[in-house]
C-alpha positions in Angstrom: 6.1 54.1 -21.3 8.8 51.5 -21.2 8.7 48.3 -23.3 10.8 45.4 -22.0 12.6 43.1 -24.5 12.0 39.4 -23.9 15.3 38.7 -22.3 14.8 41.6 -19.9 11.5 40.2 -18.8 13.1 36.9 -18.1 16.1 38.4 -16.2 13.7 40.6 -14.2 11.9 37.5 -13.0 14.9 35.7 -11.7 18.4 36.9 -12.8 18.3 40.6 -12.0 22.1 40.7 -11.8 22.2 40.6 -15.6 20.3 43.9 -15.8 22.4 47.0 -16.3 22.2 49.7 -13.7 20.5 52.0 -16.2 17.8 49.4 -16.9 17.3 48.7 -13.2 17.0 52.4 -12.4 14.5 53.0 -15.2 12.3 50.1 -14.1 12.4 51.2 -10.5 11.6 54.8 -11.4 8.6 53.7 -13.5 7.3 51.5 -10.8 7.7 54.2 -8.2 5.9 56.7 -10.4 3.0 54.1 -10.8 3.7 53.8 -14.6 3.0 50.5 -16.3 5.8 48.5 -17.7 4.9 46.9 -21.0 5.8 44.0 -23.2 4.8 43.1 -26.8 2.3 40.3 -27.0 5.0 38.4 -29.1 7.1 38.3 -25.9 4.6 35.8 -24.4 5.2 33.5 -27.4 9.0 34.0 -27.2 9.1 33.2 -23.5 7.1 30.0 -24.1 9.6 29.0 -26.9 12.7 29.8 -24.8 11.4 27.6 -21.9 10.2 24.8 -24.1 13.6 24.6 -25.8 15.4 24.6 -22.4 17.2 27.9 -23.0 16.0 29.2 -19.6 14.2 27.9 -16.6 11.5 29.3 -14.4 10.7 28.8 -10.7 7.0 28.3 -11.6 5.3 26.3 -14.3 5.2 28.1 -17.6 1.4 28.8 -17.6 1.6 30.2 -14.1 4.5 32.5 -15.1 2.7 33.7 -18.2 -0.5 34.4 -16.3 1.6 36.4 -13.7 3.2 38.4 -16.6 -0.3 39.2 -17.9 -1.3 40.4 -14.5 1.8 42.6 -13.8 2.6 44.1 -17.2 0.7 45.9 -19.9 0.5 43.7 -23.0 0.7 45.6 -26.3 -1.1 43.7 -29.1 0.1 43.7 -32.7 -2.0 46.3 -34.5 -2.2 47.0 -38.2 0.2 50.0 -37.7 2.7 47.8 -35.9 2.5 45.1 -38.5 3.1 47.6 -41.3 6.0 49.2 -39.4 7.8 45.9 -39.3 8.5 46.3 -43.0 10.0 49.8 -42.7 13.3 48.9 -41.0 16.6 49.3 -43.0 19.3 46.8 -43.3 20.9 47.8 -40.0 18.0 46.5 -37.9 17.9 42.7 -37.0 15.8 40.6 -39.4 14.4 38.4 -36.7 10.6 38.7 -36.9 10.2 39.0 -33.1 12.8 41.8 -32.9 11.0 43.6 -35.7 7.6 43.3 -34.0 9.1 44.5 -30.7 10.9 47.4 -32.5 7.8 48.4 -34.5 5.8 48.4 -31.2 8.3 50.9 -29.8 8.1 53.1 -32.9 4.3 53.1 -33.2 3.5 53.5 -29.5 6.3 56.1 -28.9 8.0 53.9 -26.2 11.5 53.3 -25.0 12.8 49.7 -25.3 14.9 48.3 -22.5 17.2 45.8 -24.2 20.7 44.4 -23.9 20.6 43.5 -27.6 23.6 45.2 -29.1 22.3 44.8 -32.7 19.1 46.7 -31.9 20.9 49.4 -30.0 23.6 49.9 -32.7 20.9 50.2 -35.4 19.8 53.4 -33.8 16.3 53.0 -35.3 14.3 52.8 -32.1 14.7 54.6 -28.8 16.6 52.2 -26.4 17.9 52.2 -22.9 20.5 49.9 -21.4 
C-alpha cells in the first residue's frame, strides 16, 4: 500500500503539476488496481495547520476537504507500535514529529511513502518513491 506525505495529498487535490512522473504513475496504478491510497491520521492535522496559517489554499472549506479526504483515502491511526517506532530513527532522519509519525507508519505497516521531501528520501530509512 502507498502512503502519501502531506504535501503530496495537497498537491494531488489541486496542483498535480508538482507531482513527479513516478509519483503520478504509482498513484494511477494503485487506483487502477483498486488499491487504497493511505495517509497517516497526523496528515489531517497537518493539512488543517497548513491551511489555517495560509501556507496553502483549498477550493472547498477546510471541513469539507477533510471529510472528502476521509472518504477517499485510508486513514492509518497512530498505534502503539507506530508511536514506539518514532523513537528508533537515527540522526539522518528529520526530527519533525509529523515526519517521524509518517515515517514510522511506513515502517510498521510495510508501506511505500510518496514524498518529495529530500531529507526523508536521503535518510534511506523508509521506502520512498518520487
